[in-house]
C-alpha positions, 0 to 999 in steps of 0.5 A, spaced: 500 500 500 502 507 498 499 511 504 504 517 502 507 520 496 512 525 495 511 529 489 518 531 486 515 537 482 512 544 483 507 549 481 500 547 478 502 539 477 504 538 484 497 541 486 493 537 481 497 531 484 495 533 491 488 533 489 488 526 487 492 524 493 487 527 498 481 524 494 484 517 495 486 518 502 494 518 501 498 524 504 502 528 500 509 531 501 511 537 497 519 539 496 521 546 495 527 551 493 529 557 496 525 561 491 518 557 492 518 557 500 511 561 500 509 557 493 502 554 493 504 547 492 508 548 499 501 550 503 497 545 500 501 539 501 501 535 508 508 536 509 513 540 505 521 539 505 526 544 503 531 541 498 536 547 495 537 553 492 533 556 487 536 554 480 533 547 478 540 543 479 540 545 486 533 543 488 528 540 483 533 536 479 537 534 485 536 526 485 540 525 492 536 531 495 529 528 493 531 521 495 533 524 502 526 527 503 522 521 501 526 517 506 526 522 511 518 523 511 517 516 510 514 516 503 513 510 500 513 513 493 515 519 488 511 522 483 515 526 478 509 530 475 512 532 468 518 536 466 524 536 471 526 528 472 520 525 470 523 522 464 530 521 467 532 513 468 537 515 473 532 518 478 527 511 477 533 507 478 535 511 485 528 510 487 528 503 486 535 502 490 532 505 496 525 501 495 521 507 493 516 506 488 517 511 482 510 513 479 512 512 472 515 506 467 521 502 468 528 505 467 529 501 461 522 503 458 524 511 460 531 510 456 528 506 450 523 511 449 526 517 452 531 517 447 528 520 440 533 516 436 532 509 439 525 510 439 525 511 432 529 505 430 524 501 434 518 504 431 521 502 424 522 495 426 515 494 428 512 498 422 510 504 425 512 510 420 517 515 422 519 522 419 525 521 414 531 524 418 538 522 421 539 519 428 545 516 428 551 515 434 556 520 429 555 527 432 560 530 429 559 537 426 561 534 419 556 528 419 550 532 421 552 537 416 552 532 411 546 528 413 542 535 413 544 536 406 541 529 405 535 530 408 534 536 405 532 543 407 528 545 411 530 541 417 528 540 424 534 539 429 531 536 436 535 534 442 535 526 443 533 527 450 529 533 449 521 534 451 516 540 452 518 543 446 525 545 448 531 543 444 528 544 437 531 548 432 528 549 425 533 551 419 531 553 413 537 554 409 544 550 410 548 557 412 544 557 418 545 550 420 551 550 424 549 556 429 542 553 430 546 546 432 550 549 437 544 553 440 540 546 440 546 543 443 547 548 448 540 548 451 540 540 451 546 540 455 543 545 460 536 542 460 537 535 459 545 533 461 545 530 454 547 534 448 546 529 442 541 531 437 537 528 431 535 531 424 528 530 421 525 533 415 521 539 417 513 539 415 511 546 414 504 544 413 503 539 419 498 537 425 501 535 431 496 529 434 498 525 440 495 519 443 494 518 451 496 511 452 496 506 459 499 500 460 500 496 467 504 490 469 499 485 467 500 485 460 494 490 459 495 496 454 490 501 452 489 508 449 484 513 451 484 517 444 487 522 441 489 530 442 490 535 437 496 540 440 498 543 433 497 550 436 504 552 438 509 557 439 516 556 439 515 549 438 511 549 444 504 547 445 499 553 447 492 550 446 490 543 446 484 539 445 480 532 444 478 529 440 482 532 434 478 536 429 477 533 422 479 526 423 475 520 420 473 514 424 478 510 420 484 515 421 482 515 429 482 508 429 489 507 425 493 512 429 490 510 436 492 503 434 499 505 432 500 508 439 498 501 442 502 497 438 508 502 440 507 501 447 506 493 446 513 493 443 516 495 450 515 493 457 511 499 459 507 501 465 503 507 467 501 513 463 505 515 456 503 519 450 505 517 443 506 523 439 505 523 431 506 529 426 501 528 420 501 532 413 495 536 412 492 541 407 490 548 407 483 546 409 485 542 415 484 535 412 489 530 415 493 525 410 499 521 412 501 521 419 508 519 422 511 517 429 515 523 432 516 521 439 513 518 446 513 521 452 514 517 458 510 521 463 503 525 464 503 530 459 501 538 461 495 537 457 492 531 460 486 534 463 482 535 456 483 527 456 480 527 463 474 532 461 472 527 455 473 520 458 471 522 465 477 519 468 482 521 473 489 519 470 493 521 476 489 516 480 490 511 474 498 512 475 497 511 482 493 504 481 498 501 476 504 503 481 501 499 486 501 493 482 493 493 480 491 492 473 488 497 469 481 500 472 478 499 465 479 495 458 479 498 452 472 496 450 469 500 456 473 507 455 469 512 451 469 519 450 463 524 450 463 532 448 469 536 446 474 539 451 479 545 450 485 547 454 489 553 454 496 554 457 496 561 461 503 563 461 507 569 464 510 572 458 510 578 453 507 575 446 508 582 443 516 581 444 516 574 441 514 571 448 519 573 452 519 571 459 515 576 464 517 576 471 514 580 477 509 579 483 502 577 482 499 583 485 492 581 483 489 575 481 482 573 479 480 566 476 474 563 473 469 559 478 470 552 476 464 548 474 465 541 475 465 537 468 464 544 464 470 549 467 476 546 470 482 551 473 489 548 474 493 553 477 499 553 482 499 560 483 496 565 488 495 572 489 502 575 492 506 570 489 513 572 485 514 569 478 521 568 478 526 567 472 528 560 474 522 555 472 517 554 467 513 560 465 506 557 465 502 559 471 495 556 470 491 551 465 484 553 463 480 547 461 473 547 458 468 542 456 462 542 452 457 538 448 461 540 441 467 544 439 464 550 438 460 550 444 467 549 448 470 555 444 465 559 446 465 557 454 473 558 454 472 565 451 467 567 456 472 564 462 478 567 459 474 574 460 475 572 468 482 571 468 486 577 471 494 577 472 496 584 475 503 585 476 506 580 471 504 580 464 500 574 461 498 571 454 490 571 456 489 576 451 493 572 446 489 566 447 482 570 446 485 572 439 487 565 437 480 562 439 477 568 435 481 566 428 477 563 423 482 558 421 481 556 429 474 556 429 473 552 423 478 547 425 484 548 420 489 547 424 497 546 423 503 548 427 504 554 423 497 557 425 500 562 429 506 564 424 500 565 419 496 570 423 502 573 427 500 580 424 493 579 426 495 576 433 500 582 434 495 587 432 494 592 438 487 594 440 487 602 440 486 605 446 479 608 445 474 612 449 471 607 453 478 605 456 480 612 457 473 613 461 474 607 465 481 609 467 479 616 469 474 613 474 479 608 476 484 613 478 478 617 482 476 611 485 483 609 487 484 616 490 477 615 494 480 609 497 486 613 499 491 610 495 498 614 495 502 616 489 497 618 484 500 623 480 496 629 480 493 626 487 493 628 494 500 628 497 500 622 502 504 626 507 500 632 507 493 629 506 489 635 511 493 641 507 488 643 501 494 646 497 497 639 497 491 637 493 492 637 485 485 637 483 485 642 478 482 648 482 483 655 480 481 661 483 475 665 479 476 659 474 472 653 473 475 647 476 478 642 471 483 636 471 488 633 466 490 626 466 496 624 462 495 616 460 501 612 457 499 605 454 504 601 457 507 596 451 514 594 451 517 594 444 512 598 441 511 606 440 508 609 446 501 611 445 499 617 449 492 620 451 490 627 455 483 627 458 480 633 461 475 632 467 471 639 468 466 640 474 460 644 475 457 640 471 461 634 470 464 633 463 469 629 460 473 631 454 476 625 451 479 624 444 475 630 441 469 628 445 466 632 450 460 628 454 457 628 461 461 624 465 459 619 472 461 613 474 459 607 479 463 602 483 460 595 482 464 591 487 471 591 491 474 587 485 475 594 481 468 593 477 466 599 474 460 602 471 461 609 467 456 613 464 459 618 458 453 622 455 448 617 452 453 611 453 454 606 458 461 602 459 462 597 463 469 594 465 474 593 471 480 597 473 485 595 477 490 599 480 497 597 482 498 596 490 505 598 489 505 603 484 498 607 484 500 610 477 499 603 474 492 601 471 490 595 468 483 596 464 479 590 462 473 591 457 469 586 453 474 588 447 481 586 451 486 588 456 490 594 457 496 597 461 496 604 462 500 609 466 498 615 469 504 620 467 505 626 472 504 632 467 509 636 471 514 631 473 521 631 470 523 625 465 527 619 469 532 614 467 533 617 460 540 616 457 542 615 450 545 608 451 543 603 445 537 599 447 539 593 444 545 592 448 540 592 454 537 585 457 531 584 454 528 580 460 531 578 466 535 572 466 541 568 467 548 569 462 549 563 459 555 565 455 559 571 453 562 571 446 566 577 446 571 581 450 573 588 451 577 590 445 574 586 440 571 589 433 565 586 431 560 586 425 553 587 425 549 581 427 555 578 431 552 574 437 555 578 443 552 574 449 546 569 451 541 570 456 536 564 459 530 565 463 524 560 463 527 555 458 528 560 453 535 562 450 535 570 447 542 572 444 544 579 444 547 581 437 551 587 435 546 592 433 552 595 428 559 594 426 563 596 432 568 595 438 567 592 445 569 597 450 567 594 456 563 588 459 559 588 465 556 581 466 560 574 466 557 567 465 552 565 470 551 572 473 544 574 473 541 580 470 535 584 471 531 587 465 533 593 462 540 592 465 546 595 461 550 588 458 556 591 455 559 598 452 559 598 445 563 603 441 561 604 433 566 603 428 570 609 426 568 612 420 572 610 414 574 617 410 
C-alpha cells in the first residue's frame, strides 16, 4: 500500500497531484527551493521539505536531495509530475535502490523511449512510420552537416533527450545550420545533461496529434484517444484539445492503434503519450501521419483527456504503481463532448514571448464548474514569478457538448482571468480562439506564424478605456491610495494646497490626466483627458460628454456613464505603484500609466537599447571581450530565463569597450550588458 507520496515537482502539477492524493486518502509531501518557500504547492501539501537553492540543479533536479526527503518523511513513493526528472532513468533507478516506488515506467522503458533516436529505430522495426531524418551515434559537426544536406532543407534539429518543446531548432537554409546546432546543443546540455541531437525533415504544413496511452504490469495496454496540440509557439504547445478536429473514424482508429502497438513493443507501465506529426492541407484535412516521439510521463495537457473520458489519470498512475491492473479495458473507455485547454503563461507575446517576471499583485480566476470549467493553477495572489522555472502559471480547461460550444465557454472564462503585476498571454489566447482558421478547425503548427500580424495587432486605446481609467484613478484616490500623480500628497493629506485637483481661483475647476499605454517594444501611445466640474464633463479624444461613474464591487468593477453611453469594465490599480492601471473591457486588456504632467523625465540616457537585457535572466555565455571589433549581427552574449535562450547581437559594426556581466551572473531587465563603441568612420 502507498499511504504517502512525495511529489518531486512544483507549481500547478504538484497541486493537481495533491488533489488526487487527498481524494484517495494518501498524504502528500511537497519539496521546495529557496525561491518557492511561500509557493502554493508548499501550503497545500501535508508536509513540505526544503531541498536547495533556487536554480533547478540545486533543488528540483537534485536526485540525492529528493531521495533524502522521501526517506526522511517516510514516503513510500515519488511522483515526478512532468518536466524536471520525470523522464530521467537515473532518478527511477535511485528510487528503486532505496525501495521507493517511482510513479512512472521502468528505467529501461524511460531510456528506450526517452531517447528520440532509439525510439525511432524501434518504431521502424515494428512498422510504425517515422519522419525521414538522421539519428545516428556520429555527432560530429561534419556528419550532421552532411546528413542535413541529405535530408534536405528545411530541417528540424531536436535534442535526443529533449521534451516540452525545448531543444528544437528549425533551419531553413544550410548557412544557418551550424549556429542553430550549437544553440540546440547548448540548451540540451543545460536542460537535459545530454547534448546529442537528431535531424528530421521539417513539415511546414503539419498537425501535431498525440495519443494518451496506459499500460500496467499485467500485460494490459490501452489508449484513451487522441489530442490535437498543433497550436504552438516556439515549438511549444499553447492550446490543446480532444478529440482532434477533422479526423475520420478510420484515421482515429489507425493512429490510436499505432500508439498501442508502440507501447506493446516495450515493457511499459503507467501513463505515456505517443506523439505523431501528420501532413495536412490548407483546409485542415489530415493525410499521412508519422511517429515523432513518446513521452514517458503525464503530459501538461492531460486534463482535456480527463474532461472527455471522465477519468482521473493521476489516480490511474497511482493504481498501476501499486501493482493493480488497469481500472478499465479498452472496450469500456469512451469519450463524450469536446474539451479545450489553454496554457496561461507569464510572458510578453508582443516581444516574441519573452519571459515576464514580477509579483502577482492581483489575481482573479474563473469559478470552476465541475465537468464544464476546470482551473489548474499553482499560483496565488502575492506570489513572485521568478526567472528560474517554467513560465506557465495556470491551465484553463473547458468542456462542452461540441467544439464550438467549448470555444465559446473558454472565451467567456478567459474574460475572468486577471494577472496584475506580471504580464500574461490571456489576451493572446482570446485572439487565437477568435481566428477563423481556429474556429473552423484548420489547424497546423504554423497557425500562429500565419496570423502573427493579426495576433500582434494592438487594440487602440479608445474612449471607453480612457473613461474607465479616469474613474479608476478617482476611485483609487477615494480609497486613499498614495502616489497618484496629480493626487493628494500622502504626507500632507489635511493641507488643501497639497491637493492637485485642478482648482483655480475665479476659474472653473478642471483636471488633466496624462495616460501612457504601457507596451514594451512598441511606440508609446499617449492620451490627455480633461475632467471639468460644475457640471461634470469629460473631454476625451475630441469628445466632450457628461461624465459619472459607479463602483460595482471591491474587485475594481466599474460602471461609467459618458453622455448617452454606458461602459462597463474593471480597473485595477497597482498596490505598489498607484500610477499603474490595468483596464479590462469586453474588447481586451490594457496597461496604462498615469504620467505626472509636471514631473521631470527619469532614467533617460542615450545608451543603445539593444545592448540592454531584454528580460531578466541568467548569462549563459559571453562571446566577446573588451577590445574586440565586431560586425553587425555578431552574437555578443546569451541570456536564459524560463527555458528560453535570447542572444544579444551587435546592433552595428563596432568595438567592445567594456563588459559588465560574466557567465552565470544574473541580470535584471533593462540592465546595461556591455559598452559598445561604433566603428570609426572610414574617410
